[in-house]
Chimera marker file (.cmm) of the C-alpha trace (Angstrom):
<marker_set name="trace">
<marker id="1" x="-0.256" y="-0.358" z="-0.012" r="1" g="1" b="0" radius="0.5"/>
<marker id="2" x="2.715" y="2.477" z="0.913" r="1" g="1" b="0" radius="0.5"/>
<marker id="3" x="4.730" y="1.789" z="-2.537" r="1" g="1" b="0" radius="0.5"/>
<marker id="4" x="1.077" y="2.658" z="-4.365" r="1" g="1" b="0" radius="0.5"/>
<marker id="5" x="0.919" y="6.108" z="-2.635" r="1" g="1" b="0" radius="0.5"/>
<marker id="6" x="4.602" y="6.681" z="-3.212" r="1" g="1" b="0" radius="0.5"/>
<marker id="7" x="4.370" y="5.837" z="-7.010" r="1" g="1" b="0" radius="0.5"/>
<marker id="8" x="0.838" y="6.949" z="-7.880" r="1" g="1" b="0" radius="0.5"/>
<marker id="9" x="-0.359" y="9.616" z="-5.286" r="1" g="1" b="0" radius="0.5"/>
<marker id="10" x="2.566" y="11.874" z="-4.394" r="1" g="1" b="0" radius="0.5"/>
<marker id="11" x="3.233" y="13.128" z="-8.329" r="1" g="1" b="0" radius="0.5"/>
<marker id="12" x="-0.309" y="13.552" z="-8.859" r="1" g="1" b="0" radius="0.5"/>
<marker id="13" x="-0.419" y="15.816" z="-5.903" r="1" g="1" b="0" radius="0.5"/>
<marker id="14" x="3.023" y="17.416" z="-6.738" r="1" g="1" b="0" radius="0.5"/>
<marker id="15" x="1.650" y="18.098" z="-9.968" r="1" g="1" b="0" radius="0.5"/>
<marker id="16" x="-1.825" y="19.420" z="-8.920" r="1" g="1" b="0" radius="0.5"/>
<marker id="17" x="-0.462" y="21.605" z="-6.204" r="1" g="1" b="0" radius="0.5"/>
<marker id="18" x="2.285" y="23.010" z="-9.030" r="1" g="1" b="0" radius="0.5"/>
<marker id="19" x="-0.806" y="23.654" z="-11.401" r="1" g="1" b="0" radius="0.5"/>
<marker id="20" x="-2.920" y="25.168" z="-8.652" r="1" g="1" b="0" radius="0.5"/>
<marker id="21" x="-0.348" y="27.386" z="-7.638" r="1" g="1" b="0" radius="0.5"/>
<marker id="22" x="0.593" y="28.413" z="-11.377" r="1" g="1" b="0" radius="0.5"/>
<marker id="23" x="-2.612" y="29.422" z="-11.911" r="1" g="1" b="0" radius="0.5"/>
<marker id="24" x="-2.823" y="31.370" z="-8.596" r="1" g="1" b="0" radius="0.5"/>
<marker id="25" x="0.113" y="33.298" z="-9.042" r="1" g="1" b="0" radius="0.5"/>
<marker id="26" x="-0.707" y="34.318" z="-13.012" r="1" g="1" b="0" radius="0.5"/>
<marker id="27" x="-4.158" y="35.997" z="-12.223" r="1" g="1" b="0" radius="0.5"/>
<marker id="28" x="-3.454" y="39.244" z="-13.980" r="1" g="1" b="0" radius="0.5"/>
<marker id="29" x="-5.682" y="39.995" z="-16.853" r="1" g="1" b="0" radius="0.5"/>
<marker id="30" x="-3.970" y="40.809" z="-20.047" r="1" g="1" b="0" radius="0.5"/>
<marker id="31" x="-5.401" y="42.491" z="-22.742" r="1" g="1" b="0" radius="0.5"/>
<marker id="32" x="-5.418" y="40.465" z="-26.211" r="1" g="1" b="0" radius="0.5"/>
<marker id="33" x="-6.062" y="41.505" z="-29.562" r="1" g="1" b="0" radius="0.5"/>
<marker id="34" x="-5.976" y="38.864" z="-32.307" r="1" g="1" b="0" radius="0.5"/>
<marker id="35" x="-6.468" y="41.187" z="-35.343" r="1" g="1" b="0" radius="0.5"/>
<marker id="36" x="-9.302" y="43.649" z="-35.860" r="1" g="1" b="0" radius="0.5"/>
<marker id="37" x="-11.514" y="45.176" z="-33.046" r="1" g="1" b="0" radius="0.5"/>
<marker id="38" x="-11.774" y="45.973" z="-29.237" r="1" g="1" b="0" radius="0.5"/>
<marker id="39" x="-9.047" y="43.196" z="-27.064" r="1" g="1" b="0" radius="0.5"/>
<marker id="40" x="-10.361" y="40.995" z="-24.808" r="1" g="1" b="0" radius="0.5"/>
<marker id="41" x="-9.218" y="40.449" z="-21.678" r="1" g="1" b="0" radius="0.5"/>
<marker id="42" x="-8.061" y="36.859" z="-20.316" r="1" g="1" b="0" radius="0.5"/>
<marker id="43" x="-5.966" y="35.554" z="-17.542" r="1" g="1" b="0" radius="0.5"/>
<marker id="44" x="-2.275" y="35.472" z="-18.232" r="1" g="1" b="0" radius="0.5"/>
<marker id="45" x="-2.313" y="31.573" z="-17.020" r="1" g="1" b="0" radius="0.5"/>
<marker id="46" x="-5.205" y="30.632" z="-19.534" r="1" g="1" b="0" radius="0.5"/>
<marker id="47" x="-3.060" y="32.821" z="-22.283" r="1" g="1" b="0" radius="0.5"/>
<marker id="48" x="0.240" y="30.607" z="-21.147" r="1" g="1" b="0" radius="0.5"/>
<marker id="49" x="-1.758" y="27.239" z="-20.933" r="1" g="1" b="0" radius="0.5"/>
<marker id="50" x="-3.483" y="27.774" z="-24.306" r="1" g="1" b="0" radius="0.5"/>
<marker id="51" x="-0.040" y="28.728" z="-26.035" r="1" g="1" b="0" radius="0.5"/>
<marker id="52" x="1.376" y="25.742" z="-24.517" r="1" g="1" b="0" radius="0.5"/>
<marker id="53" x="-1.487" y="23.464" z="-25.734" r="1" g="1" b="0" radius="0.5"/>
<marker id="54" x="-1.179" y="25.057" z="-29.063" r="1" g="1" b="0" radius="0.5"/>
<marker id="55" x="2.020" y="24.371" z="-29.616" r="1" g="1" b="0" radius="0.5"/>
<marker id="56" x="1.980" y="20.980" z="-28.445" r="1" g="1" b="0" radius="0.5"/>
<marker id="57" x="-0.910" y="20.230" z="-30.871" r="1" g="1" b="0" radius="0.5"/>
<marker id="58" x="1.165" y="21.710" z="-34.167" r="1" g="1" b="0" radius="0.5"/>
<marker id="59" x="4.426" y="19.934" z="-32.938" r="1" g="1" b="0" radius="0.5"/>
<marker id="60" x="2.249" y="16.596" z="-32.758" r="1" g="1" b="0" radius="0.5"/>
<marker id="61" x="0.492" y="17.237" z="-36.054" r="1" g="1" b="0" radius="0.5"/>
<marker id="62" x="3.740" y="17.680" z="-37.480" r="1" g="1" b="0" radius="0.5"/>
<marker id="63" x="5.558" y="14.849" z="-36.492" r="1" g="1" b="0" radius="0.5"/>
<marker id="64" x="2.156" y="12.805" z="-37.871" r="1" g="1" b="0" radius="0.5"/>
<marker id="65" x="2.444" y="14.188" z="-41.294" r="1" g="1" b="0" radius="0.5"/>
<marker id="66" x="6.180" y="13.949" z="-41.558" r="1" g="1" b="0" radius="0.5"/>
<marker id="67" x="5.720" y="10.230" z="-40.655" r="1" g="1" b="0" radius="0.5"/>
<marker id="68" x="2.964" y="10.037" z="-43.154" r="1" g="1" b="0" radius="0.5"/>
<marker id="69" x="4.973" y="11.585" z="-46.008" r="1" g="1" b="0" radius="0.5"/>
<marker id="70" x="8.004" y="9.136" z="-45.183" r="1" g="1" b="0" radius="0.5"/>
<marker id="71" x="5.460" y="6.180" z="-45.573" r="1" g="1" b="0" radius="0.5"/>
<marker id="72" x="4.184" y="7.519" z="-48.715" r="1" g="1" b="0" radius="0.5"/>
<marker id="73" x="7.566" y="7.936" z="-50.111" r="1" g="1" b="0" radius="0.5"/>
<marker id="74" x="8.738" y="4.462" z="-49.050" r="1" g="1" b="0" radius="0.5"/>
<marker id="75" x="5.863" y="2.894" z="-50.662" r="1" g="1" b="0" radius="0.5"/>
<marker id="76" x="6.301" y="4.949" z="-53.805" r="1" g="1" b="0" radius="0.5"/>
<marker id="77" x="10.156" y="3.875" z="-54.240" r="1" g="1" b="0" radius="0.5"/>
<marker id="78" x="8.847" y="-0.232" z="-53.546" r="1" g="1" b="0" radius="0.5"/>
<marker id="79" x="6.550" y="0.169" z="-56.182" r="1" g="1" b="0" radius="0.5"/>
<marker id="80" x="8.733" y="1.621" z="-58.359" r="1" g="1" b="0" radius="0.5"/>
<marker id="81" x="11.281" y="-1.327" z="-58.017" r="1" g="1" b="0" radius="0.5"/>
<link id1="1" id2="2" r="1" g="1" b="0" radius="0.2"/>
<link id1="2" id2="3" r="1" g="1" b="0" radius="0.2"/>
<link id1="3" id2="4" r="1" g="1" b="0" radius="0.2"/>
<link id1="4" id2="5" r="1" g="1" b="0" radius="0.2"/>
<link id1="5" id2="6" r="1" g="1" b="0" radius="0.2"/>
<link id1="6" id2="7" r="1" g="1" b="0" radius="0.2"/>
<link id1="7" id2="8" r="1" g="1" b="0" radius="0.2"/>
<link id1="8" id2="9" r="1" g="1" b="0" radius="0.2"/>
<link id1="9" id2="10" r="1" g="1" b="0" radius="0.2"/>
<link id1="10" id2="11" r="1" g="1" b="0" radius="0.2"/>
<link id1="11" id2="12" r="1" g="1" b="0" radius="0.2"/>
<link id1="12" id2="13" r="1" g="1" b="0" radius="0.2"/>
<link id1="13" id2="14" r="1" g="1" b="0" radius="0.2"/>
<link id1="14" id2="15" r="1" g="1" b="0" radius="0.2"/>
<link id1="15" id2="16" r="1" g="1" b="0" radius="0.2"/>
<link id1="16" id2="17" r="1" g="1" b="0" radius="0.2"/>
<link id1="17" id2="18" r="1" g="1" b="0" radius="0.2"/>
<link id1="18" id2="19" r="1" g="1" b="0" radius="0.2"/>
<link id1="19" id2="20" r="1" g="1" b="0" radius="0.2"/>
<link id1="20" id2="21" r="1" g="1" b="0" radius="0.2"/>
<link id1="21" id2="22" r="1" g="1" b="0" radius="0.2"/>
<link id1="22" id2="23" r="1" g="1" b="0" radius="0.2"/>
<link id1="23" id2="24" r="1" g="1" b="0" radius="0.2"/>
<link id1="24" id2="25" r="1" g="1" b="0" radius="0.2"/>
<link id1="25" id2="26" r="1" g="1" b="0" radius="0.2"/>
<link id1="26" id2="27" r="1" g="1" b="0" radius="0.2"/>
<link id1="27" id2="28" r="1" g="1" b="0" radius="0.2"/>
<link id1="28" id2="29" r="1" g="1" b="0" radius="0.2"/>
<link id1="29" id2="30" r="1" g="1" b="0" radius="0.2"/>
<link id1="30" id2="31" r="1" g="1" b="0" radius="0.2"/>
<link id1="31" id2="32" r="1" g="1" b="0" radius="0.2"/>
<link id1="32" id2="33" r="1" g="1" b="0" radius="0.2"/>
<link id1="33" id2="34" r="1" g="1" b="0" radius="0.2"/>
<link id1="34" id2="35" r="1" g="1" b="0" radius="0.2"/>
<link id1="35" id2="36" r="1" g="1" b="0" radius="0.2"/>
<link id1="36" id2="37" r="1" g="1" b="0" radius="0.2"/>
<link id1="37" id2="38" r="1" g="1" b="0" radius="0.2"/>
<link id1="38" id2="39" r="1" g="1" b="0" radius="0.2"/>
<link id1="39" id2="40" r="1" g="1" b="0" radius="0.2"/>
<link id1="40" id2="41" r="1" g="1" b="0" radius="0.2"/>
<link id1="41" id2="42" r="1" g="1" b="0" radius="0.2"/>
<link id1="42" id2="43" r="1" g="1" b="0" radius="0.2"/>
<link id1="43" id2="44" r="1" g="1" b="0" radius="0.2"/>
<link id1="44" id2="45" r="1" g="1" b="0" radius="0.2"/>
<link id1="45" id2="46" r="1" g="1" b="0" radius="0.2"/>
<link id1="46" id2="47" r="1" g="1" b="0" radius="0.2"/>
<link id1="47" id2="48" r="1" g="1" b="0" radius="0.2"/>
<link id1="48" id2="49" r="1" g="1" b="0" radius="0.2"/>
<link id1="49" id2="50" r="1" g="1" b="0" radius="0.2"/>
<link id1="50" id2="51" r="1" g="1" b="0" radius="0.2"/>
<link id1="51" id2="52" r="1" g="1" b="0" radius="0.2"/>
<link id1="52" id2="53" r="1" g="1" b="0" radius="0.2"/>
<link id1="53" id2="54" r="1" g="1" b="0" radius="0.2"/>
<link id1="54" id2="55" r="1" g="1" b="0" radius="0.2"/>
<link id1="55" id2="56" r="1" g="1" b="0" radius="0.2"/>
<link id1="56" id2="57" r="1" g="1" b="0" radius="0.2"/>
<link id1="57" id2="58" r="1" g="1" b="0" radius="0.2"/>
<link id1="58" id2="59" r="1" g="1" b="0" radius="0.2"/>
<link id1="59" id2="60" r="1" g="1" b="0" radius="0.2"/>
<link id1="60" id2="61" r="1" g="1" b="0" radius="0.2"/>
<link id1="61" id2="62" r="1" g="1" b="0" radius="0.2"/>
<link id1="62" id2="63" r="1" g="1" b="0" radius="0.2"/>
<link id1="63" id2="64" r="1" g="1" b="0" radius="0.2"/>
<link id1="64" id2="65" r="1" g="1" b="0" radius="0.2"/>
<link id1="65" id2="66" r="1" g="1" b="0" radius="0.2"/>
<link id1="66" id2="67" r="1" g="1" b="0" radius="0.2"/>
<link id1="67" id2="68" r="1" g="1" b="0" radius="0.2"/>
<link id1="68" id2="69" r="1" g="1" b="0" radius="0.2"/>
<link id1="69" id2="70" r="1" g="1" b="0" radius="0.2"/>
<link id1="70" id2="71" r="1" g="1" b="0" radius="0.2"/>
<link id1="71" id2="72" r="1" g="1" b="0" radius="0.2"/>
<link id1="72" id2="73" r="1" g="1" b="0" radius="0.2"/>
<link id1="73" id2="74" r="1" g="1" b="0" radius="0.2"/>
<link id1="74" id2="75" r="1" g="1" b="0" radius="0.2"/>
<link id1="75" id2="76" r="1" g="1" b="0" radius="0.2"/>
<link id1="76" id2="77" r="1" g="1" b="0" radius="0.2"/>
<link id1="77" id2="78" r="1" g="1" b="0" radius="0.2"/>
<link id1="78" id2="79" r="1" g="1" b="0" radius="0.2"/>
<link id1="79" id2="80" r="1" g="1" b="0" radius="0.2"/>
<link id1="80" id2="81" r="1" g="1" b="0" radius="0.2"/>
</marker_set>
């Protein structure tokens, strides 16, 4: 039981604590203006989290597209031989 608490519960609780502290410390509202119009006011923490999630999504999509293109090129070379 003790090993379960150390391996599962402790890292999760530390992660949740760090996220809560991060969200609490970045409560300042920042004006965000996309292209045109009036700026929207969002919390800095939401902007940081959204930017990180968007970057991770773009990175995963890029790796997937590169892998898919390499597989297509490999199939094309195999059919030419």
